[in-house]
N, C-alpha and C positions, 0 to 999 in steps of 0.2 A: 152270567152278569151282563147287563145291557151295555153296549158301547154307543158312542155318539153316532156311528153309522147306522146302528140298529134303530136309533130314535129318529133317524131321518135328518141328522145334523151333519154338517161338514166343517172341518176346521180350515180356516184361512190363515195365511201367514200374517203375523201381526207386526206393525211398525214398532221399531225399538223406541222405548221411552227414555233411553239414556240421552245425555247431552251430546252435542255435536263433537266428533273427534277432530283433532287438529287438522288432519288431512282434508276433511270436509270444509272446515273454515277457510283453509287455503284455496280450495276450489271456489268457494263463494267470492273470495277476494279476487281470484283470477277472472271469474266471470265478469265482475264489475270492471276490472282493468281492461279486459279484451273488448268489452262493449264500448268503453270510453275511447279506446284506440280506434275502433271502427267509426265512432262519431267524428273523431279528428280526421280520419281519412275521408269521410263524407264532406267535411268542410273544405278540405283541400281540393277534392274533385269539383265541388261547386264553384271554386274560384278559377278553374281552368276555362278559358274562353273558347278554346277549340281543341279537338282531340283527333290528331292525324288528319287535319283539314275537314273533319266531318261536322264541325259546328259545335255549338254549346249544348245541344240536346243530349248527345251521347254521354259526355262526362256527368251530366246531371242525372241521366237515367241510371248509370252505374252507381252514382252516389246514392240515389234512392234505394237501389238494391242493397247497398252496403248499410245504409241506415236501417233498413228493414231487418237485416241480420243483427244490428246493434240492439234494436228494440226487442228482438227475440231473446238475445242474451240477457237483457235486463229483466224481462218477464220471467225468465227461468230462475233468477236469484231468489225471489220470495217463495217460489214453489219448492226449491231445494231446501230452503231454511225451514219450511214446514214439513219437510220429509215426505213430500208427495212424489209418488213414483212417476207421474207424468213429467214433473220437473227433471227427474233423473234421466228419463229417456230423452227429453229435449236437450239436456246437457251433454249426453253422450253424442247425439247427432251434431250438436253445435261444435263440440271440441274436435271430433274426428273429421268433420267437414272442414273446419278451420285448419287442421293438420294437413289435409289433402291439398287445399289451396296454398298453404304455406310451402309445401314441397314444390309445387309448380313455380311459385314466386322465387324460391331459392335457386331452382334451376335457371331461371331467367337472370337473376343477379350474377350468378357465376358464369353466365355465357354457355351453359351446357348445351342448349339447343343449337346455337351456332357451331359449337364444337362438334356436335354430331354430324352436321353438314360437312364441316372440314374433314372429319374422319372418313366420311363416305367418299369425299372427293379424293382423299389420299389413297384409299383402297382402290378406287377406280384407276388412278394413275399408276399404281404399282400392282395391277391385277396379275401380272406375269408371275409374281412371287407366290401367288396362291397355289400354283402348280406343285409347290413343295408338299402340300397336304395329301393329294392323291398319290404322289410318289412315295411318301412315308407310309401311307396306308397300304400301298402295294407291297412294300418291303415287309411290313408286319404280317400280311396275309401269306407271303412266301414263307416266312419263318414258321408260321403255324402249320404249314403243310409238311414240315420236316418231322423226323422222329423225335418225340418228346424226350427221349433219353440221350439224344445227341447234344454236344456242346453248342452247336450252331443254333439250336432251337431257341435259346434264351437271348443270345447276343444279337441275332438278326432282328428279333422283335424289338429289342432295346434300341438297335440302330434305327429302325423305322420310327419309333417314338421320338428318338433324338432328332431325326430329320424334321418331323412335324413341329417339335418344340423350337428348334432353331429357326424354322420358317416363320413361326408365330413371332419370335423375338425380332427377327429382321424386319418383318412386316410392320410391327408396332413402332420400331425405330424409324422406319421409312416414312410412315404417315405422320410423324411428329407427335407421337403420344407423350413422349417425355416432356416436350415443351408445353403441351396442353396440361399435363399434370402439374407442372411448375406454376403455370398461370392459375390453375385451380387452387393450389395450395396458397398462393399469395392472395387470392381473392377471399379466402376464408377469414382473413384478418381485417377486412373492411368493416366499418361500423354498421352499415346497413345489413351486411351478411350476418354479422354476429347477432344483431337484433332479431333477424328472421330465425336464426337457429335457436335463440332463446325462446321465441314465441312457439316454435315447433315443439321444443321440450315441454313447455308449459301446457300446450294443447294436448300432447300425448299423456303427460302425467295426470292432468285433470280427467281425461277420458278413462284412463286405467283405474283411477280411484273410484269414479262413478260406476264402472263396470263391477267392481268388487263390493259395492255397497248394496247389492240386491236384497240380502236378508234384512238389513237395517231398514230398508224402505218398504218392507212387506211385499216383495215381488212374488208373483205367482209363476207357475211353470209356463202358462200361456204368454204372459208378459215377457218372460225370458226368451222364449222362442221368437216372439215378435221383434224384440230389439236385435237379436242375433241375425234374423233375416234382413232387417233394415241395414244393419252394419255391413253385411256382405254386399248389399246393393249399393252402398254409399259410393264406392269408387266409380261404378258405372253411372250412377246418378250425377256425380260431379263431372264426369266426362261428357254426359249428355248436356248438362247445363252450360258448360264452358265452350264446347266445340260443336254444338248443334243448336240448342235453344237460343243462346245469346247471338251467335252469328245469324240465325234466322230472323231474329228481331232487328238486328242491325241491317240486314238486307232489306227488310220492309221499310225501315226508316230511310235508307238510301234511295229506295224507289220513290220517295216523296221529295227528293232533292235533285239538284243538277250536278252532283258530284262527278268530277272528271279525273280523279286521282292525281291532279296537279294543283288546282286552286281550291280555295275553301268552298265547302258545300253551302248552298243556299236553299232554304226550305221553299219549295214551290207547290206544295200540296199535291193534288192529283193531276197536275199538268202532264206528267209523263203518260199517265193512263189515258187522258183525253186525246193527246196527240197520237197515241198508238191505236186507239179504238174508234176514233172519230170517222164517221162515214157520211156521205152526202148523196142523196138520190134526186136526180133531176131529169125531166123530159127534155128532149132535144130534137131539133130538125137537122139531121145529118147533112142535108143539102145546103143549109144556110148558116149553121152555127158550128162553132168549134167547142170542144168540151170546156176549155178554159173560160169561155164566155158565160157559161151557166153555172159552173161549179163554184162553191164558196172558195174564199181565199185559202191558199196553201193546201188545196185538195187536188188530187191527180186521179185520172181515170184508171180504174182497175177492172172494170167489166162493163158490158153493154148488152141489153136485151132489145133486139130490133123487132118492132111491130109492123112497120111498113117502110117504104123508101123514105118517107119524110117524117117518120116518128120512131123514136127509140128512147129507152130508159137507160141512162148511164149511171154508174155507181162510182163515186169518187171517194178517196181515202187520203187522210193527211199523211199516213205512212204506208205507201203502197208495198214496200218491201216486207213489212210485217204481215200483211194479208197474203202476199205471195208465198211467204214462208209457211204461213198457217195452212194455205191450200196445198202446198207441197207435202206438208206433214200429214194432212188428212189422207191424201192420195197414197202416201207411203204406208200409212197404217192399214188402209183398206187392202192394198195389195199384199202387205206382209201377213195379215190375218188369213187371207185366202191361201197364199203359197206356203204358209208354215203350219197351219192347223189341218187343212184337208189332207195333204200328203202324210202328215204325221199320224192322222187317224187311220189311214190306209196301212201305213207301216206297222202301227200298233196292232191292227187286226191280223196282219200277216205274222208278226212276232208272237202273237197269242196262240197261234196254231202249233201243233206238235210236229214241227219239222226239225230234223237234226241240225245242230249248229246254231240254233236260235240265240243262245247265250253269247256266242261270239259276235253275232250281228248286232245284238243290243249294245254291246260295248263299242263297236265300230260306229254305229249311228250316233252315239252320245259324244264321241271324241270331239267333233267340231264345236260343241257347246262349251267345252272347257279350254279351247284354244284362245290365245290372245287375239283381240280384234285387230291390232296393228299388224301382226304377222299374217293373219288371214287376209286382210285387205291388200297387203303387198303381193301375196300369192295370186289373188284375183286380178290385180293389176296386170300381171304377166298373162293370165288366162284371157283377159279382155283385150290384150294388145292386138291392134288390127293387122299387124304384119306377122308376128311370131306367136300370137296367142293360139292356144289349142281350141278355143271355142269357135273362132272363125274358121280355123282349119277343118274341124269336124263338120261344121255346117256346110262348108264348101264341098267336102267329100260326099256328104249325103246328097247335096243338090246335083253334083256331077253324076252320081250313081243313078239318079232318077231322070237324067237328061236335062237338067236345068243349069242355070248359071249361078256361080257362087257369088254371094253378096258380101262386100267388104263392110261389115257393120262397125260403125265407130262408137263402141260401147261407152267410151270415156269422154267423148267430145261432142257427140250429137245431143243437143238439148232435149230432143224428144225421147231419148232413150236413157239418158243419164240416171234418172230416178229409178227406172226399171232395173238398171244394172245394180244399183245399190240394194234394191229390194231382193233381187235374186241371191246376192251374196249373204244378206242378213237372214233370209229365209233358210238358206243352206245351213247356216250356223245355229238357227233356233230349232229346226225340225227335230234334231236329236233329243233335245230337252223335252219338247212337247210330246215326242213319241214315248219316252220313258214314263212321263206322267199319265198319259192316256192309257198306256199298257197297264199301269198299276190300277187304273179305274176299271179296265176291262176284266182284269183278274178278280175283281170284287163282284162281278155280276154272277149271281147264283147259276150254276150249271143246270140245276133242276128246272128253272124257268125255261131255259133254252130247249132242254130235252122235252119238256111238256108241250111247248109250242110246236116242236118238230112232230111230235106224235099227233097233235091236233091238225097237222097238215099245213102249217105256216111255212112259206118258203124263206129263203135267206134274206131277201129284202124286207119282208114283213117282220121277221125276227129282229132285224137291225133297227127298223123304224119304230116298232111298237114296244120292244123290250130293252134292247141295248142302249139306244140313244137316251130314253128317259132316265134310265139308271146311271147313265154316264154324264148326266147334266151337271152335277157338282164339279166333276173333273174338267169338263169342257168349259165351265164358267171360270175356273181357276186359270186354265191355260189361256183363255181369251183375255182375261184381265191382265195377266203378266205379259202377254205378247203385245197387247195394246199399249201398256205403259212403256214397254221397251221401244215400241215404234214412236211414241210421242217424244221420247228422249233421244231419238237418233241423232248422233253427231260424229262419233269416232269413225264409223264406217265411211261416211261421206268425206270427212276431213282427210283421211289417209288415201282413200280410193281415188279421189279426183285431184289430189296433189295441189298444184299451183293454179288450178283452173279458177277463173273469175266469173264463170257463168252462174246466173241466179237460179238455174235449173236444179242445182244441188242444194239450194237454200232451204233448210228446215228451221223450225222455230228455235231450237237450241243452237243451231249453226248461226242464225241471225243474232241470238243472244251473245254468242262468242265474238262475233264481229263488232257488235256495239261495245262490249265490255273490254275486249283485249286487243282490238285493232284501232278503234277510234277512241277508246278509253272513256266512253260515255257510260260510266258505272251506274249512275242513277237510272238511266233509261234501261240498261241491261237488267237491273234488279227488278224493274217494273215488268219486263218481259218474263222474267223467271216466275213472278207471282201470278201473272196471267196464265202461264203454262201450268202452274200448280193448281189454279182454280179449274182449268180445263180438265186436267187429269182427275181431280176430285169429283167434278160433276159427272164425267163419263163413268167413273167407278160407281158412284151412287146410282146412276141410271141402270147400270148392269146389275147391281145388287137388287134393285127394285124389280127388274124384269125376272131375275132368277128366283126371287122370293115367291113369285106367282106360280112357279113350277112345283107341282105337288111332290115330285120325286126329290127335288132339291130341299124343299122345306121339311120333309120328313127326315 
């Protein structure tokens, strides 16, 4: 007897022809109510004249986003009423996204985020009490080493657990957890908190009802897998939108204002960008003219090309420190690429050989890459010390051995050496990571090609140049991009290494951004610097992708 599959037919889930159950009608009502609430929030936001001194644009932009969510909620209602699965999927996302945002709002209303900061401060001030945990754990381990049949086996372990529980209790009391819980409980009875809890319950209930209505909406297996995947991605998507995408847009808006974190922001367009990037090129007679006489107003000399005694081209900039920091950043990146990739390739070639103990050395070389930058910089401060530092001591011993004079190099104060000092430290920390990545690439080079080239008479340099490097191109490209981006973002190393130095020789683009934003509080200008740096990194990466795509080994 023929079946539908034999006849080439497939059965699809059918939408239920029954009337709407009460739960679905309640979901429809909630969709309308939630959308109207969002519209009311939009109207309130648009009436705000300023938002944390950022001007009227920010609350209106947020209001537009909220209004868009309200429109989406309204559009979902007729789709749900017609039992269309697209409306159900939209409703699931709408309600669970609303539940996620509601949880964040509830935490804010209850002061949970400030409470976490206070709890951390309390733990820090009572850190000595934490020693009770290792002590209790040690007692438990001592008890476990005893004979299981002895009476002490159980009570010593219980004593250790008791010590840890008592430590936890004392620690929680010391950090003021009881008072925090009391404040939290009292806050639960506020009207705004109760309204938020009610909205959370409604969002969750509506989402659960829609989840369970798949068969009624004629849901297929592929559709079920699709919404389940989106549901798992929803928390991460909410985190991305709230803590990355929106702050990124806010940063771009701030770059178009004169915001200084104190007074209200004024929209000034691209003035920050023009002030930063403005250059002026003028010819000058150095014997008769001063740079200020020929350069445009508010421009200062940053470079000069001399043609003869009475002719030169001078380059002026409205913000000389930005161009100085950019030049320092470029020099930093070039030196970092050379000092961290070339030695890493040599180490990778060495570690790829069959020498005993190579696994141990792989781990040793990688350790600096996982060390904290602040700790590393403090150690290098001691190494660079001109009096007690081991680097100057070692160089002095070497010079004395060969009959020369030891030079007292001022690694941390000599402006001609400061940038090199930072590069050496950064390269030392990056080499291990690059070595591991390049080693992985070397291990993917087919041994048959190397052996065939050896049989054909190719020497080591020819094998490296004609076989290994082309096949290593993808790995080299990855290492180059990551190292270059790391160099363009250099800040922590220089900030810690040079301490309270005021020399501009340590100034990189990110360092200059920090000075503008957090020392002079010129937040708008600092945001513009951040976006220029982003554009620079983006362009450099695109160029590297373009160059690498022309490599046959990489494109294959």
